[in-house]
C-alpha positions in Angstrom: 40.4 -105.4 -37.4 42.0 -105.9 -40.7 40.5 -104.7 -44.0 40.6 -106.6 -47.3 39.4 -105.3 -50.7 38.5 -107.6 -53.5 37.2 -107.3 -57.1 35.1 -109.5 -59.4 33.1 -108.9 -62.5 29.5 -109.8 -63.4 28.4 -111.0 -66.7 27.5 -107.8 -68.6 23.7 -108.5 -68.8 21.3 -106.0 -67.2 18.8 -108.8 -66.4 21.5 -111.0 -64.7 22.9 -108.0 -62.8 19.4 -107.2 -61.5 18.9 -110.8 -60.4 22.3 -110.8 -58.7 21.4 -107.7 -56.7 18.0 -109.2 -55.8 19.8 -112.2 -54.3 22.0 -109.9 -52.2 18.9 -108.2 -50.8 17.9 -111.6 -49.5 21.1 -113.4 -48.6 20.4 -116.9 -47.1 20.9 -117.0 -43.3 23.4 -119.9 -43.7 25.6 -117.6 -45.8 25.5 -114.8 -43.3 26.4 -117.2 -40.5 29.3 -118.6 -42.5 30.6 -115.1 -43.0 30.5 -114.3 -39.3 31.9 -117.8 -38.4 35.0 -117.0 -40.4 35.7 -113.9 -38.3 34.3 -111.3 -40.7 32.5 -108.5 -38.9 31.7 -106.2 -41.8 31.3 -107.0 -45.5 30.1 -104.6 -48.2 29.8 -105.1 -51.9 29.7 -102.1 -54.4 29.0 -102.2 -58.1 29.7 -100.0 -61.1 28.5 -101.3 -64.4 29.5 -105.0 -64.2 32.5 -104.5 -61.8 32.1 -105.5 -58.2 34.2 -104.2 -55.3 34.1 -106.0 -51.9 35.3 -104.6 -48.6 35.5 -106.9 -45.7 36.7 -106.2 -42.2 37.7 -109.2 -40.1 39.2 -110.0 -36.7 42.6 -111.7 -36.1 41.0 -115.2 -36.4 40.2 -114.6 -40.1 42.2 -116.1 -42.9 41.3 -116.9 -46.5 42.4 -120.5 -45.9 40.0 -120.8 -42.9 37.2 -119.3 -44.9 37.8 -121.6 -47.8 37.8 -124.7 -45.5 34.6 -123.6 -43.8 33.0 -122.9 -47.2 34.1 -126.3 -48.5 32.4 -128.0 -45.6 29.1 -126.2 -46.0 26.6 -127.5 -48.6 24.6 -124.3 -48.3 27.7 -122.2 -49.1 28.6 -124.5 -52.0 25.0 -124.1 -53.4 25.1 -120.3 -53.0 28.5 -120.1 -54.7 27.3 -122.3 -57.6 24.2 -120.0 -57.9 26.3 -116.8 -57.8 28.6 -118.2 -60.5 25.7 -118.0 -62.9 26.1 -114.2 -62.6 29.8 -113.7 -62.0 32.6 -113.6 -64.5 36.2 -113.9 -63.5 38.6 -111.0 -64.0 40.8 -111.4 -67.0 43.9 -112.1 -64.8 42.1 -114.7 -62.6 43.5 -118.2 -62.4 41.4 -121.2 -63.1 38.4 -121.3 -60.8 39.5 -118.1 -59.1 36.6 -115.6 -58.3 37.1 -112.7 -56.0 40.6 -111.3 -56.3 42.4 -109.5 -53.6 43.3 -105.9 -54.5 46.5 -104.1 -53.6 46.2 -100.9 -51.6 48.1 -98.2 -53.5 47.2 -95.1 -51.5 45.9 -94.1 -48.1 45.3 -90.6 -46.6 
């Protein structure tokens, strides 16, 4: 298994943040299936204030390119991503259209 850590911000609005969390208590089955289909076995999202931190653990079949291709071919994933973008806000260093940004590991014990 390989672990990836990613970050993203939410719009700093308590109502929107509460709605975003509510969506994640009831993730659509198609979204869960698309995550598994990409080779992701474990995915967690944490929040402090409006900053999100995602940890995903995936098998050797996973790649971000494969996940992007699967997502592009899924109307449900596209609908989910469009809905989530109502709540999400790109990090200041994100490129155009970039959402979750891969973090660099700087320490391990």
